[in-house]
VOBAVO-500999 format. One record per atom (N, C-alpha, C): x, y, z. Coordinates in steps of 0.001 Angstrom, whole numbers, plus 500000, padded with zeros to 6 digits. Example, Ala and Ser with C-alpha at 12.3 -4.5 7.8 and 13.67 -1.06 7.14 Angstrom:
BEGIN
513190494310507800
512300495500507800
513200496700507800
512850497750507080
513670498940507140
512900500030507870
! end
This chain:
BEGIN
500839498819500000
500000500000500000
500884501243500000
500350502349499592
501120503586499511
501187504255500864
502010505309500923
502168506024502205
500846506636502642
500034507130501663
498745507712502019
497805506652502594
497837505481501957
496957504411502416
497390503883503774
498693504008504110
499186503505505384
498594504255506561
498110505474506301
497511506270507364
496016505989507517
495511505023506764
494081504740506775
493657504163508124
492412504402508481
491889503959509771
491836502446509890
491790501747508772
491674500285508823
493024499587508922
494123500355508944
495453499771509108
496060500370510376
496179499558511397
496650500031512702
497958499334513054
499008500112513299
500303499549513692
500542499804515176
500923498762515886
501143498835517337
502574498422517643
503260499243518408
504622498919518836
504552498149520147
504828496854520084
504722496021521283
505780496361522322
506880496977521900
507911497345522862
507416498441523802
506524499314523293
505979500405524118
504619500067524691
503921499099524084
502585498713524562
502575497218524851
503335496813525832
503558495397526094
502743494855527258
502016495726527953
501305495258529147
499937494677528792
499361494010529759
498069493353529542
496953494363529327
497076495572529901
496027496586529747
495887497010528293
497032497188527572
496976497580526167
496342496477525319
496626495214525640
496060494103524875
494560493984525135
494131494239526359
492694494218526658
491969495309525883
492601496484525770
492005497567524988
491923497171523516
492956496462523033
492952495990521645
491815495011521412
491589494105522355
490532493104522206
489161493753522079
488972494894522720
487681495588522627
487528496290521286
488648496820520736
488575497591519495
488453496714518248
488866495439518340
488840494601517142
487419494312516653
486423494511517502
485038494230517102
484435495360516281
485143496499516198
484656497608515377
484855497263513909
483824497444513094
483888497080511677
484832498018510924
485406497556509804
486298498407509001
485571499638508484
486283500750508322
485682501991507842
485504501970506329
486462501353505604
486391501357504143
486745500016503534
487826499394504034
488285498144503439
487432496970503906
487693495827503277
486993494614503672
487514494101505003
488808494351505253
489416493869506494
490034495029507266
490100494842508563
490842495749509445
492121495012509834
493294495633509555
494591494980509723
495303495571510936
495703494705511856
496487495107513023
497909494563512869
498883495471512805
500292495089512703
500935495300514075
501339494211514707
501982494296516028
503478494066515831
504238495150515902
505693495078515675
506409494704516968
507530493987516829
508317493525517984
507427492769518972
506628491854518436
505623491174519256
506249490364520385
507526489969520231
508178489176521281
508364489960522575
508131491284522542
508296492116523739
507075492069524657
505976491474524214
504794491394525066
505064490540526301
504424490877527387
504576490098528614
503803488789528494
504094487878529403
503411486581529397
501912486765529565
501513487683530446
500090487932530682
499426488520529433
500168489393528730
499615489995527509
499429488935526423
500366488011526315
500228486923525342
498996486080525660
498793485778526924
497631484963527311
496326485679526993
496333487013527172
495124487775526864
494869487828525363
495944487832524559
495802487898523107
495447486545522499
495751485464523212
495595484124522674
494158483828522259
493198484186523063
491785483904522762
491342484619521495
491803485861521326
491431486628520137
492048486016518881
493283485483519003
493929484850517858
493231483545517485
492689482841518490
491998481586518219
490674481816517493
489943482853517901
488623483119517309
488517484610516959
489268485052515964
489218486475515613
487931486806514854
487470488044514924
486324488459514106
486634488260512625
485621488036511831
485816487712510413
486487488843509637
486374490070510107
486901491226509374
488294491655509857
488948490865510743
490223491272511351
491352490353510884
492475490977510554
493699490245510216
494821490764511116
495513489831511795
496649490197512646
497956489868511912
498872490812511944
500229490580511427
501191490790512591
501828489694513020
502769489751514139
504189489755513575
504919490827513825
506275490966513290
507302490841514416
508356490072514154
509398489904515172
510713489500514506
511786489836515156
513117489383514717
513645488277515627
512884487919516650
513319486901517606
512172485924517839
511964485071516853
510841484139516887
510910483197518085
512106482855518528
512257481892519619
511695482405520935
511432483719521029
510892484278522267
509367484235522319
508741483804521234
507281483728521236
506826482407521855
505746482441522641
505220481186523215
504749480240522119
504899478971522367
504495477966521380
502999478051521096
502209478464522068
500754478583521870
500421479656520835
501232480708520774
501022481762519779
501463481281518396
502644480654518330
503186480197517044
502252479179516391
501676478302517193
500819477238516643
499514477772516063
499171478999516355
497906479572515876
498126480620514785
499316480654514233
499614481628513188
500299480948512005
500338481640510877
501090481205509707
502406481980509684
503489481266509438
504813481886509506
505335482227508120
505805483453507958
506409483918506708
507769484529507044
508815483907506527
510158484415506779
510601485379505694
511267486460506078
511760487446505121
513261487270504943
513705487273503695
515118487119503379
515731488489503083
517051488615503259
517710489877502913
517524490199501434
517343491459501148
517138491896499770
518489491940499065
518589491431497835
519873491466497111
520403492891496992
521710493024497084
522330494360497080
522026495155495809
522068494566494605
521729495349493407
520329495952493467
519380495213494054
518016495714494158
517943496877495145
518709496789496232
518746497888497208
519355499132496574
520459498944495840
521122500083495188
520181500755494194
519437499950493448
518485500500492473
517423501354493159
516928500870494277
515897501623495014
516483502896495616
517711502816496155
518359503997496722
518611505056495650
519010504618494452
519240505557493353
517944506250492950
516858505497492954
515547506070492625
515155507135493639
515371506855494922
515044507835495965
515935509063495837
517234508840495577
518160509962495432
517763510858494268
517322510280493163
516889511074492012
515648511888492342
514708511288493052
513483511999493421
513761513142494392
514764512973495236
515096513995496234
516198514940495752
516622514798494498
517685515635493919
518991515528494714
519312514324495142
520556514065495869
521576513497494897
522738514165494797
523804513696493914
524729512786494720
524792511531494370
525572510562495134
526217509575494163
527446509193494451
528191508299493566
527723506859493724
528036506061492700
527661504648492752
528378503906493865
529660504260494147
530405503616495233
529773503911496584
529267505138496748
528621505508498011
527329504726498213
526552504577497121
525315503803497218
525610502339497535
526659501800496924
527037500411497187
527450500217498642
528165501208499189
528597501119500578
527405501192501530
526440502054501214
525233502159502046
524447500852502005
524282500301500801
523536499045500659
524233497911501400
525557497891501341
526314496845502038
526162496966503548
526198498220504048
526054498439505496
524608498231505952
523650498355505033
522247498129505385
521902496673505562
522816495764505145
522679494327505355
521360493774504830
520987494177503616
519817493592502972
518487494116503459
518482495266504131
517242495841504646
516962497170503930
515789497296503316
515403498560502687
515327499675503728
514716499377504859
514510500398505880
515833500939506392
516766500039506736
518056500488507272
518858501232506216
518804500772504966
519560501426503894
519015502820503615
517705502954503579
517102504271503341
517402505209504506
517403504669505727
517739505481506900
519174505998506809
520097505163506342
521491505599506183
521609506667505099
520830506519504031
520826507532502982
520346508870503527
519334508835504394
518843510072505010
519927510745505844
520765509945506487
521809510505507355
522885511253506569
523164510819505344
524295511383504600
523881512348503492
522575512490503229
522168513245502039
522485514742502134
522692515266503338
522979516695503485
524439516974503809
525302515962503740
526714516147504086
527421517033503074
527154516818501786
527834517574500736
526928517675499517
527316518564498595
526539518708497367
526635517457496507
527792516819496542
527978515564495819
528586514543496773
527818513559497138
528215512604498176
529071511506497566
530209511259498191
531125510211497742
531209509106498786
531940508037498453
532111506937499398
532858507397500642
533772508356500486
534512508881501640
533584509578502617
532577510292502103
531607510952502979
530815509915503778
530423508839503104
529656507781503778
530515507111504848
531767506837504535
532675506218505501
532843507080506736
533036508387506523
533217509299507652
531955509393508496
530792509393507847
529533509513508582
529227508279509409
529539507113508876
529223505856509556
530370505358510424
531506506071510417
532654505632511209
533319504405510647
533204504206509333
533781503024508706
535232503275508306
535989502204508231
537372502296507782
537414502240506258
538286503028505632
538436502925504172
538854501514503779
538433501092502616
538769499746502164
540275499577502024
540948500686501658
542403500619501513
543073500265502838
542521500808503951
543094500526505266
542841499075505671
541631498590505400
541315497200505730
542211496257504924
542377496555503632
543251495725502791
544694495785503283
545108496960503769
546474497112504278
546698496248505512
545718496192506411
545849495361507609
545940493888507236
545147493470506250
545196492071505804
546572491743505236
547132492662504442
548464492436503870
549530492393504955
549362493219505987
550309493214507104
550276491870507820
549090491301507987
548978489992508626
549640488915507767
549569489083506449
550222488125505554
551748488227505651
552250489477505722
553700489689505788
554243489573507204
553331489571508223
553720489436509628
554653490577510055
554323491775509602
555115492974509903
554495493689511099
555127493552512262
554577494128513495
554564495649513440
555639496240512943
555727497709512893
554653498295511970
554436497641510832
553409498123509909
552021498015510535
551782496949511313
550502496806511997
550316497924513021
551381498250513747
551308499352514716
550963500660514018
551539500910512849
551233502131512095
549774502147511660
549255500991511233
547850500917510823
546908501199511986
547197500632513144
546329500844514308
546410502286514802
547590502915514674
547700504340515017
546851505183514068
546821504796512801
546000505513511825
544514505383512157
544111504213512625
542711504002513030
542328504979514132
543213505158515117
542932506070516226
542937507518515772
543903507885514931
544017509275514482
542820509703513634
542275508796512849
541160509132511963
539806508959512634
539810508536513904
538559508392514647
537660507289514123
538254506252513561
537467505138513026
536941504286514175
535653503972514138
535050503179515198
535520501721515101
535828501147516254
536414499806516284
535425498729515861
534195498809516331
533240497741516039
532956497590514542
532705498700513801
532561498527512345
533849498029511692
535005498495512195
536284498036511643
536440496534511818
536092496027512996
536194494590513261
535287493809512327
534089494342512074
533163493675511159
533732493649509744
534283494791509296
534886494847507958
536080493899507864
536916493916508901
538114493096508899
537771491607508941
536748491250509704
536332489845509792
535843489334508430
535089490179507704
534626489781506373
535804489546505428
536792490458505492
537957490325504621
538780489091504975
538948488841506275
539746487689506708
539041486368506392
537717486379506442
536970485168506102
537208484791504639
537288485806503786
537589485538502373
538999484971502227
539940485520503035
541312485014502991
541387483576503486
540563483248504487
540539481884505021
540065480908503958
539014481287503242
538485480422502193
539491480273501059
540203481373500760
541198481332499688
542476480617500103
542651480413501437
543823479716501943
545097480520501872
544994481859501961
546176482716501853
546823483002503203
546161482674504300
546705482897505631
546711481581506400
547492481522507483
547565480313508306
546187480008508894
545669478833508581
544267478546508897
543988478471510390
544788477690511121
544481477501512552
544578478801513333
545678479580513201
545711480873513904
544633481834513409
544279481744512104
543277482650511564
541896482357512132
541569481096512309
540290480739512925
540224481273514352
541335481152515084
541393481697516443
541240483212516422
541862483881515448
541751485344515327
540312485756515056
539635485055514149
538244485379513849
537358485180515075
537654484145515867
536885483904517080
537080485054518083
538318485517518227
538601486608519161
538023487931518666
538046488166517362
537445489390516824
535938489389517039
535323488210517011
533890488124517269
533520488495518692
534476488388519616
534227488731521019
534566490189521336
535115490911520361
535548492294520598
534398493217521015
533217493182520336
532147494123520709
531741494056522172
531875492898522812
531483492756524216
532622493081525170
533801493375524642
534965493647525493
534880495054526073
535417495222527285
535358496544527936
536266497543527236
537285497070526529
538174497936525760
538340497328524371
537384497576523453
537427496937522137
538699497246521348
539213498473521478
540410498844520729
541612498006521153
541832497880522454
542946497089522968
542772495611522621
541541495111522742
541276493699522428
541580493396520964
541264494340520074
541535494144518648
543030494095518380
543771495036518963
545223495076518758
545887493787519258
545513493356520449
546110492151521025
545825490941520138
544588490825519647
544224489692518786
545063489687517506
545288490854516922
546071490940515683
547543490628515941
548092491159517041
549486490867517375
549678489372517657
548729488784518366
548845487361518696
548846486512517428
548060486919516430
548054486168515179
549435486191514535
550046487385514509
551370487499513881
552394486660514627
552408486768515958
553413486041516736
553207484529516668
551954484097516610
551695482657516545
551959482104515155
552068482985514144
552318482538512777
553796482578512413
554590483343513182
556001483466512876
556743482173513193
557816481930512463
558675480783512763
559492481085513992
559745480127514865
560529480381516076
561911480925515734
562279482047516365
563581482656516159
564341482816517462
563606483137518507
564265483351519794
564642482046520475
564066480905520025
564365479624520646
565520478959519911
566569478538520574
567715477913519915
567300476660519164
567881476455517966
567604475275517164
568551474153517586
568016473078518110
568818471976518639
568475470712517890
569487469981517496
569250468720516807
568602467734517756
567698466926517200
566984465961518019
567932464865518484
568016464658519776
568819463593520349
567974462819521326
568428461642521631
567712460813522594
567915461390523985
566825461929524633
566992462576525918
567503461648527013
567344460331526826
567826459421527866
569340459265527805
569938459549526613
571373459397526457
572078460726526274
571301461821526249
571914463119526005
572682463588527223
573764464258526944
574568464815528024
574041466200528352
573584466418529564
573032467688529983
574153468530530562
574539469576529820
575619470450530266
575048471643530992
575708472101532049
575213473290532753
575277474507531849
574269475376531950
574207476560531107
574936477715531764
575602478529530912
576296479709531438
575300480801531786
574187480845531055
573147481834531280
571853481092531564
570747481859531930
569482481180532202
569069480235531089
569360480594529820
569054479700528713
570263479698527798
570984478592527720
572256478567527002
572149477710525765
572987478073524743
573101477267523537
574281476324523661
574138475127523137
575246474190523151
576209474527522026
577506474514522332
578503474854521323
578601473765520269
578406472522520672
578455471412519728
577357470428520058
576976469661519056
575984468604519284
576234467505518269
575974466314518662
576198465168517780
574900464442517580
574703463990516386
573483463265516054
573831461802515867
573144460966516587
573395459538516516
572233458856515823
572561458097514810
571522457392514070
571044456201514886
569743456156515087
569173455073515889
568196454284515043
568022453022515336
567050452194514607
565642452730514803
564713452411513885
563333452893513998
562694452526515316
562940451333515832
562313450929517078
562767451812518217
564074452157518225
564590452985519310
564056454404519185
563846454892517936
563306456233517742
561886456316518265
561116455273518069
559747455274518566
559718455316520082
560681454651520706
560709454660522163
561099456023522704
561794456816521874
562224458144522336
561032459002522716
559905458856521989
558740459667522284
558216459387523685
558454458178524199
557961457831525519
559092457851526551
560129458645526270
561277458701527176
560873459282528521
561618458892529530
561350459386530871
561728460852530969
561155461590531918
561496463004532076
562996463193532314
563537464297531789
564957464604531949
565245464954533402
566315464437533907
566700464678535301
567159466127535458
566600466815536464
566986468203536724
567518468358538140
568298467392538545
568851467471539900
569770468666540066
570427469089538973
571289470265539056
570523471573538885
569207471474538689
568337472648538597
568738473583537451
569284473004536371
569692473803535218
568654473658534097
568139474789533601
567201474775532485
567995474981531197
568264473891530491
569054473967529261
568146474241528067
568798474566526950
568052474829525720
567298473590525263
567897472411525495
567244471169525085
565950470938525851
566000471157527144
564796470966527967
563699471938527534
564063473183527328
563064474181526943
562471473867525565
563317473373524658
562839472997523329
561828471855523439
562080470887524315
561142469778524506
559816470268525074
559880471207525985
558661471766526590
557829472478525533
558496473279524703
557776473997523652
557180473025522629
557927472008522272
557418471022521306
556190470305521836
556225469943523113
555075469272523730
553863470197523761
554088471481524047
552987472445524111
552374472671522732
553205472693521710
552726472967520360
551764471895519863
551890470663520374
551040469571519918
549560469831520206
549280470449521353
547892470602521783
547478472057521971
548420472904522382
548088474295522694
548898475225521788
548529475252520508
549326475991519529
549301477495519784
548143478026520184
548048479465520431
548900479872521622
548832479103522702
549648479401523882
551124479222523555
551425478227522723
552811478029522297
553351479264521595
552499479903520764
552925481095520050
553291482233520975
552719482245522172
553053483284523155
554275482888523977
554306481646524468
555370481204525371
556724481192524670
556743480852523388
558026480757522697
558686482120522506
557926483220522728
558506484549522625
559246484944523902
559202484090524932
559797484421526226
561247483966526307
562011484643527160
563352484201527530
563250483602528931
563341482272529048
563098481626530337
564334481594531223
564095481595532515
565157481410533502
564553480688534706
565280479707535234
564791478933536366
565578479308537612
564893479838538612
565498480196539891
564803479382540977
565543478390541512
564947477446542470
563736476780541799
562529477038542320
561325476432541751
560460477469541043
561073478583540680
560334479653540010
560812479772538565
559875479612537623
560179479752536206
559841481185535793
560867481966535510
560698483366535143
560679483464533621
559616484043533073
559475484219531629
559552485707531311
560586486085530579
560812487496530273
560306487790528856
559332488722528746
558728489075527468
559116490493527069
558979490765525792
559232492114525285
557983492987525294
556798492343525380
555556493103525309
554666492762526509
553992493781527075
553130493552528242
551973492604527965
551432492596526695
550268491733526469
550643490254526491
551924489916526217
552367488528526394
552385488174527878
552902489123528664
552926488910530118
551513488694530659
550562489477530131
549176489377530599
548591487994530329
548903487423529137
548373486102528825
548912485028529751
550191485157530140
550777484145531024
550412484368532474
549774485478532788
549271485676534147
547922484998534342
547284484606533241
545998483909533345
546212482528533962
545363482191534923
545527480967535694
545500479727534825
544590479700533837
544465478492533004
545731478266532176
546346479337531694
547568479201530905
548743478767531778
548801479279533007
549859478871533922
549746477387534257
548528476906534458
548331475499534805
548788474589533666
548543475021532421
548976474227531265
550489474128531231
551169475279531389
552631475292531338
553229474510532494
552652474635533678
553153473902534852
553053472395534627
551912471960534053
551707470523533810
552707469989532789
552948470745531724
553902470288530695
555321470290531248
555656471300532031
557001471366532625
557238470164533547
556226469822534326
556348468673535228
556480467377534437
555738467274533332
555791466058532518
557179465861531911
557826466949531539
559124466863530892
560285466754531873
560112467280533083
561244467353534022
560976466749535387
559705466377535682
559300465893537013
559473466966538081
559551468212537671
559755469310538622
558532470209538615
558030470541539800
556882471437539941
557402472859540130
556938473756539285
557413475135539338
556236476090539449
556551477324539800
555590478418539737
556003479317538578
555035480005537963
555287480821536785
555295482290537175
556330483009536735
556431484441537000
556723485167535687
555681485645534972
555909486373533723
556269487833533997
557307488336533331
557741489713533528
557982490359532169
558085491695532166
558408492443530960
559916492629530903
560475492764529719
561920492727529509
562678493731530371
562140494927530544
562872495959531264
562801495785532782
561931494886533245
561839494657534683
563059493885535172
563598494226536336
564766493544536885
564341492248537564
565024491163537202
564722489869537792
565483489731539088
564769489545540169
565403489432541472
565675487972541796
566868487656542238
567229486306542652
567067486190544152
566961484983544672
566743484817546102
567988485040546950
569127485407546327
570335485632547101
570167486827548026
570765486715549182
570671487786550172
571655488870549791
571177490082549615
572008491213549283
571796492311550306
572799493151550401
572685494275551316
571656495251550775
570720495583551601
569662496495551171
570083497924551445
569799498792550499
570108500205550649
568832500956550968
568922501941551804
567717502685552178
567111503389550972
565797503309550848
565065503992549779
564052504933550401
563951506087549790
562926506976550289
561595506599549664
560507507058550254
559172506663549807
558906507093548379
559451508246547996
559204508756546646
559763507801545613
560998507328545814
561614506424544847
560862505099544766
560376504614545903
559626503353545911
558347503477545087
557645504613545227
556407504806544474
556691504934542988
557759505655542634
558117505818541231
558467504478540616
559210503643541354
559594502330540862
558373501440540672
557402501534541584
556187500734541475
555408501099540218
555233502405539969
554513502850538783
555242502430537518
556584502536537547
557392502144536385
557221500673536065
557182499833537092
557024498393536877
555649498066536311
554624498784536764
553272498534536278
553174498779534783
553843499837534300
553771500193532886
554894499599532065
555552498579532609
556539497854531841
557886498508531778
558209499422532712
559513500049532730
559497501370531988
560141502363532530
560195503672531888
561359504446532449
561805505442531697
562893506289532158
562320507389533007
562887507603534185
562423508632535105
563297509855534934
562698510944534556
563419512194534337
563233513081535552
564339513423536178
564293514286537362
564063515730536936
563171516410537648
562903517811537333
563845518711538114
! end
């Protein structure tokens, strides 16, 4: 029907979100007996019907079972699962599908011509894409941007809706492919400087990454984890930080190990464990002994390496990382970035970035690492993740020097933010 006909007395639209109580439904039940003014039927459209209270549904049920011959009810909802089964069983269901984008663009162009709005085809395509197959939402977006400029472009639409330019989204995808951390940092700084909203950016980025996943251009397992984490961003208390961490974690989990020494595989039961000069030492030489297939198979079930000397060698750490990678690939991508040191029963993990430290402070991740460490060495340890600039304290007794309260507070703040230079005024 036309806009003029929509105002007719025989077509009544009710917003259930605002009229959800039983009193409004009782008033409706009384009015339905009034005959139509002009049409053959009187049509009641109840929008957002799932918002009605339980009592209101019960009051409406009798009318739906035996409606007057001249009345037609149209119940509209986007959440069908919230309707009582008694209501659903007494109605006919019609599902609406998203409108194809070309059809939306055609309708938007028609409206723009009628309203004398000059708008580019790229801008209309962007509006239709953001409208997600809805005429109402797309037309509403067109109304928002029609007065921005004399000639509306895609850039105007992006700025109005807080969307990221496609070039920026494509740049982030390429950065993830090249695993360039610095370039990713520059992209995220650009997002902040241009005032781009994070939630639309995450939606745009997720669509682009999904295409990359299907095309097989990025590492599949880390990419699936990244898409899962991006899906949780809108509910995060700090969406911007959550997005950055998820992107950095993807890069680090996709990189080949570099900080971990490459050690030839040897039989741990026959390997000579040399004391390390540093918390994690490289062996100057190593020999590879050819073993029969049967003996190689037994190597996988070798007993834990003896750590009576309490030395954490490169070989032991490599075994721990290999064991972790089998089941916990994402956590492995974080732990392998650490420089480990064992002090008594405390495993100190030194990271270059605070967000790595944050992940290892999570109880579930610590329990995983503790269990794997015990399996490989029979030693129970506690985990202490730190940032690179933080000083690692050993349990040795040292002479303490008096500190004034000011220096103690400054040092505490510095440690919280991962270390900083203190400039005296």
